[in-house]
Steps between C-alpha positions, in 0.01 A plus 500: 500500500711805585563836341876425523532120490881512536460655846306196628627210300778405744228442773271291282528122546626284211233405250294821545471724201549873560326734250492875449172676562355829639128524583502858363639374164218299326736364227747357749206328671393335176843332471517409874160336523529299178435130587405574863223301660476658842641848584560647845459877542707619791560860395441840664628854431508640854844644454369715212367759752172668432474336158487146630122452459492587127815298432351201677177526309677534163731213572224268600290588192803437268562167665142388485471579130830335415412189703167479310672522169766248597239243608595505868259275685516668839642797681584470866528834684604602850297801620410649839233471762284790603126563510417709190378837616562869458753496789707221331860623440624571151748217536242232593250631257752483216590140591128406455459710185798319353308177546201650310735615218639147473145358457412752235623304201311175588784281610402319833668656793562340843551796730646453852453788738755508793608736774858530635728225362753381757823436313809657341411749216144588624497885532290493815719232662816685408352814647413328823841339513681823455298678766552221760871455420589869521272662765492390863213740559247564230255795481220330310192648328162345540540257212715261716175389659316428171386143484665294224541131414858436382599198293834320489674513166524115473120475549445774246711310249315185571172668407649651184634161390179313579298745283682381188332160522149617569213423265416792270325766702525863598513569868611745762646337813579680822800344676669561827682329787335334791519813728343843476750747655605865472816645351612566849455126581722411204768735616496364848513139383792585264681666784438212741648246253796715430565555870438871493331720754269747334253753632213627283341838596192580294413861416211626284672787335714336232335531154590253227708770337697574819523131568638430155759775529606368847527148367717622217757619763518176692406223255591403145149576385497818293251776597312475164455122569430538872211748461258273296616199696424667837173632374406140433595406857201712626260252342424170669621213281333193642360197319117514496444209256666173607420309176872461434527265798239271348625522140872433577666242731719772647489586874698828547719550801444744781705818566762343727567211257513720191748736656714208619486352145593831345802546724609143454455510119707819488785318670486219250463740198781721630719183529423397144547852377813588698660158542419287201486770232739768624768428234293693247625729224506822699846576628382633838198646673443841348288672769666686783435319824428165334197359312180445702326173482205460743644601830856409395774721371753339256842633413679300242844537338701285247854464378630297210824298525707282268520233769301181497195472730699274744786756511270800525315336793814431701521833695125487553529157670767646742317829580475607864698363803878546449469575129287809576256667267747613230439873563490747792547223765543777759144603432381142525675467846332819606163362399585183692574701820175695460314172462666356815414814690136471398475129594587338161763240417749743350792360314633282780351174360713510183437189295527127583675396176740731322377431144187279521186697582261224611133585507401591857851598607584852604727746322566781750156662559340321200363156466539281178149453359600346163819376342565341167863421405646753252173677438300628807553620856204666689550641845231609739585774741487427876626842620257728672295681226162674467398241243642192317796485272674269258827518304536279195777413255442318168745401236393392153709414192506770233688403195852385597470686831251573768260765631483552889174649627486646858152568624407665835134450604345694787152482641454801720278469810294816515631857491816411704594251227462752225698757697773245554523397132492843341707666780788259457440442131795724387739299729347166399529590129867577541557179705316265265667640187839480664428145613416386147814671357703330783363157409586559133857599583538201726434253235771232505452154349545283807430129441271350755302182556147514640422225754 
């Protein structure tokens, strides 16, 4: 269910129905919940600013009433840990009140209460990622030492899925990973696995308001979202009731393993998103500096040609070495000299075969990571960089011609990587656009036989 189904339909697997619905519009919920047996409620209104508590309450009440009228057998809800008390933050209190509102209409509710979710898309995890990636030295308020019990996103999904098959009952389960840690511990573990040196200096003077404004300057989290989120970080979020471990055959991972899984899953998901589905309808990346996905930055451009895929792929097969890079070869040579000077391979390696990019072979200061005749060439950078980089070319038939997509992917390593990407982005943008135009103008139908 989405307010704008068209915006998510391309990311939904085949066989899954997408319906329009808005928890603040009761009539849309009646249509969306018709024929539903089990409904998952994974909604919050934190981005609404100071009105988020009332919006969350109203949305949950609408959903509960509509679920009752539609004959829904069970609602499964993801809420938040935190000991109910006068000092509980408005964000955590609202999460628990939402569970109460969902139970108000009499439909059985399985509520899971969790702390920080380690995985892409989690607000807390994205905040932690942004801080660690961008700041070598962090002036941290006292909340970085608050005890928490994070859970990996795959373990969380396992709990949510298992709840659909439970016998009819209404329960609240507290769930968390194997380790109790602090937000500072999560930051240090993320930095360790990313190979970043980070120093955390704790000070007692940063209020949640000041912290949220500071975060808005250095992270993607807006100040209005950051303030209630940080207020919640003052409260310990640790599992007190371990009944979920006896009720479910799930043994959650510890902090080290869940961070490793999150980073590994991002690599795989980025590969699917950027490399298997990049020939999507958009003509090119619309955001200045590239589209962000996890820790990666993606810059994608396309050109349409009347040539067949085999003809369109011909100049791509010959790229690098003596054929050059089809645009600003002088700048490529300068980059090669800089790379040699800093200890990299430079352009001196050329390529082993003039028009057959075998997987594992080198193409100047790139290495061939994937090659499919007439359709795909992916190169992994081996020049000296503050991060990891890939350059990919894809060709797909379009009518009687073809579309060529060129995608640059960069995974910056810390602040140095971000400075490198955005500092050189105007030059890279000109070079990448020029290279794609050069490939298009070099299209000549040359017959060839693949061994």
